C-alpha positions as protocol buffer text, in pm:
chain_id: "A"
residue {
  index: 1
  type: MET
  ca { x: 10829 y: -3418 z: -631 }
}
residue {
  index: 2
  type: ASN
  ca { x: 11162 y: -3239 z: -515 }
}
residue {
  index: 3
  type: PRO
  ca { x: 11411 y: -3260 z: -836 }
}
residue {
  index: 4
  type: LEU
  ca { x: 11690 y: -3179 z: -569 }
}
residue {
  index: 5
  type: ILE
  ca { x: 11625 y: -3479 z: -389 }
}
residue {
  index: 6
  type: VAL
  ca { x: 11616 y: -3713 z: -690 }
}
residue {
  index: 7
  type: ASP
  ca { x: 11920 y: -3563 z: -802 }
}
residue {
  index: 8
  type: ALA
  ca { x: 12122 y: -3597 z: -452 }
}
residue {
  index: 9
  type: ILE
  ca { x: 12024 y: -3997 z: -474 }
}
residue {
  index: 10
  type: ARG
  ca { x: 12140 y: -4052 z: -812 }
}
residue {
  index: 11
  type: HIS
  ca { x: 12484 y: -3875 z: -749 }
}
residue {
  index: 12
  type: LYS
  ca { x: 12514 y: -4020 z: -394 }
}
residue {
  index: 13
  type: ARG
  ca { x: 12495 y: -3677 z: -238 }
}
residue {
  index: 14
  type: ARG
  ca { x: 12437 y: -3591 z: 80 }
}
residue {
  index: 15
  type: LEU
  ca { x: 12187 y: -3354 z: 201 }
}
residue {
  index: 16
  type: ARG
  ca { x: 12140 y: -3120 z: 514 }
}
residue {
  index: 17
  type: PHE
  ca { x: 11822 y: -2941 z: 601 }
}
residue {
  index: 18
  type: THR
  ca { x: 11615 y: -2842 z: 898 }
}
residue {
  index: 19
  type: TYR
  ca { x: 11341 y: -3092 z: 1030 }
}
residue {
  index: 20
  type: HIS
  ca { x: 11157 y: -3060 z: 1374 }
}
residue {
  index: 21
  type: GLY
  ca { x: 11383 y: -2758 z: 1467 }
}
residue {
  index: 22
  type: LYS
  ca { x: 11704 y: -2944 z: 1423 }
}
residue {
  index: 23
  type: LEU
  ca { x: 11975 y: -2883 z: 1157 }
}
residue {
  index: 24
  type: ARG
  ca { x: 12014 y: -3298 z: 1010 }
}
residue {
  index: 25
  type: LEU
  ca { x: 12280 y: -3418 z: 759 }
}
residue {
  index: 26
  type: VAL
  ca { x: 12204 y: -3708 z: 576 }
}
residue {
  index: 27
  type: GLU
  ca { x: 12272 y: -3963 z: 311 }
}
residue {
  index: 28
  type: PRO
  ca { x: 11925 y: -3992 z: 91 }
}
residue {
  index: 29
  type: GLN
  ca { x: 11833 y: -4345 z: 23 }
}
residue {
  index: 30
  type: CYS
  ca { x: 11498 y: -4340 z: -116 }
}
residue {
  index: 31
  type: TYR
  ca { x: 11242 y: -4131 z: -239 }
}
residue {
  index: 32
  type: GLY
  ca { x: 10889 y: -4148 z: -278 }
}
residue {
  index: 33
  type: ILE
  ca { x: 10473 y: -4130 z: -147 }
}
residue {
  index: 34
  type: GLY
  ca { x: 10406 y: -4283 z: 166 }
}
residue {
  index: 35
  type: THR
  ca { x: 10064 y: -4480 z: 258 }
}
residue {
  index: 36
  type: LYS
  ca { x: 9901 y: -4142 z: 365 }
}
residue {
  index: 37
  type: GLY
  ca { x: 9973 y: -3976 z: 11 }
}
residue {
  index: 38
  type: THR
  ca { x: 10256 y: -3737 z: 157 }
}
residue {
  index: 39
  type: GLU
  ca { x: 10590 y: -3753 z: 29 }
}
residue {
  index: 40
  type: LEU
  ca { x: 10894 y: -3907 z: 210 }
}
residue {
  index: 41
  type: LEU
  ca { x: 11265 y: -3958 z: 234 }
}
residue {
  index: 42
  type: ARG
  ca { x: 11419 y: -4224 z: 395 }
}
residue {
  index: 43
  type: ALA
  ca { x: 11770 y: -4163 z: 461 }
}
residue {
  index: 44
  type: HIS
  ca { x: 12076 y: -4239 z: 657 }
}
residue {
  index: 45
  type: GLN
  ca { x: 12127 y: -3947 z: 941 }
}
residue {
  index: 46
  type: LEU
  ca { x: 12487 y: -3864 z: 1048 }
}
residue {
  index: 47
  type: GLN
  ca { x: 12395 y: -3601 z: 1248 }
}
residue {
  index: 48
  type: GLY
  ca { x: 12068 y: -3410 z: 1363 }
}
residue {
  index: 49
  type: GLY
  ca { x: 11883 y: -3722 z: 1574 }
}
residue {
  index: 50
  type: SER
  ca { x: 11891 y: -4022 z: 1734 }
}
residue {
  index: 51
  type: GLN
  ca { x: 11742 y: -4251 z: 1453 }
}
residue {
  index: 52
  type: ARG
  ca { x: 11999 y: -4406 z: 1209 }
}
residue {
  index: 53
  type: GLU
  ca { x: 11755 y: -4473 z: 869 }
}
residue {
  index: 54
  type: PRO
  ca { x: 11458 y: -4235 z: 949 }
}
residue {
  index: 55
  type: LEU
  ca { x: 11184 y: -4171 z: 736 }
}
residue {
  index: 56
  type: PHE
  ca { x: 11100 y: -3772 z: 683 }
}
residue {
  index: 57
  type: ASP
  ca { x: 10823 y: -3612 z: 576 }
}
residue {
  index: 58
  type: VAL
  ca { x: 10961 y: -3396 z: 293 }
}
residue {
  index: 59
  type: ALA
  ca { x: 10672 y: -3115 z: 333 }
}
residue {
  index: 60
  type: LYS
  ca { x: 10815 y: -3069 z: 695 }
}
residue {
  index: 61
  type: VAL
  ca { x: 11177 y: -3037 z: 530 }
}
residue {
  index: 62
  type: ALA
  ca { x: 11327 y: -2705 z: 546 }
}
residue {
  index: 63
  type: GLY
  ca { x: 11625 y: -2527 z: 412 }
}
residue {
  index: 64
  type: LEU
  ca { x: 11721 y: -2801 z: 188 }
}
residue {
  index: 65
  type: GLN
  ca { x: 12093 y: -2846 z: 57 }
}
residue {
  index: 66
  type: VAL
  ca { x: 12260 y: -3074 z: -156 }
}
residue {
  index: 67
  type: LEU
  ca { x: 12581 y: -3092 z: -50 }
}
residue {
  index: 68
  type: ASP
  ca { x: 12911 y: -3126 z: -270 }
}
residue {
  index: 69
  type: GLU
  ca { x: 12992 y: -3441 z: -7 }
}
residue {
  index: 70
  type: THR
  ca { x: 12922 y: -3751 z: -186 }
}
residue {
  index: 71
  type: PHE
  ca { x: 12888 y: -4152 z: -23 }
}
residue {
  index: 72
  type: THR
  ca { x: 13002 y: -4459 z: -149 }
}
residue {
  index: 73
  type: ARG
  ca { x: 12734 y: -4684 z: -12 }
}
residue {
  index: 74
  type: PRO
  ca { x: 12365 y: -4699 z: 121 }
}
residue {
  index: 75
  type: GLY
  ca { x: 12340 y: -4704 z: 500 }
}
residue {
  index: 76
  type: PRO
  ca { x: 12392 y: -5038 z: 703 }
}
residue {
  index: 77
  type: ASN
  ca { x: 11993 y: -5121 z: 708 }
}
residue {
  index: 78
  type: TYR
  ca { x: 11882 y: -4996 z: 348 }
}
residue {
  index: 79
  type: THR
  ca { x: 11655 y: -5208 z: 186 }
}
residue {
  index: 80
  type: ARG
  ca { x: 11577 y: -5157 z: -153 }
}
residue {
  index: 81
  type: ASN
  ca { x: 11176 y: -5073 z: -260 }
}
residue {
  index: 82
  type: ASP
  ca { x: 11096 y: -4969 z: 78 }
}
residue {
  index: 83
  type: SER
  ca { x: 10775 y: -5069 z: 237 }
}
residue {
  index: 84
  type: ALA
  ca { x: 10696 y: -4736 z: 390 }
}
residue {
  index: 85
  type: MET
  ca { x: 10613 y: -4635 z: -3 }
}
residue {
  index: 86
  type: THR
  ca { x: 10351 y: -4721 z: -217 }
}
residue {
  index: 87
  type: ARG
  ca { x: 10530 y: -4512 z: -505 }
}
residue {
  index: 88
  type: ILE
  ca { x: 10910 y: -4428 z: -539 }
}
residue {
  index: 89
  type: PHE
  ca { x: 11029 y: -4174 z: -756 }
}
residue {
  index: 90
  type: CYS
  ca { x: 11435 y: -4291 z: -682 }
}
residue {
  index: 91
  type: GLN
  ca { x: 11618 y: -4479 z: -477 }
}
residue {
  index: 92
  type: LEU
  ca { x: 11960 y: -4653 z: -425 }
}
């Protein structure tokens, strides 16, 4: 479990990281374990990709930064208790 991601969700702070060679700016929504046993992050993506609420494999995240920028509410399609995860560490 990555404490930086947990802290970012609890305090509604944006994250910046590289994923599949692209710099991403996201608002983290939910973090846990997926059906294949990998750590996953559901986030509202602001920059770096075309999907608005993608699921990121945390093992493939590089250069993770918790920013001083905050957000006030979840993304428009966010649903608690993400069905893609069998165990949730933290969620909005």
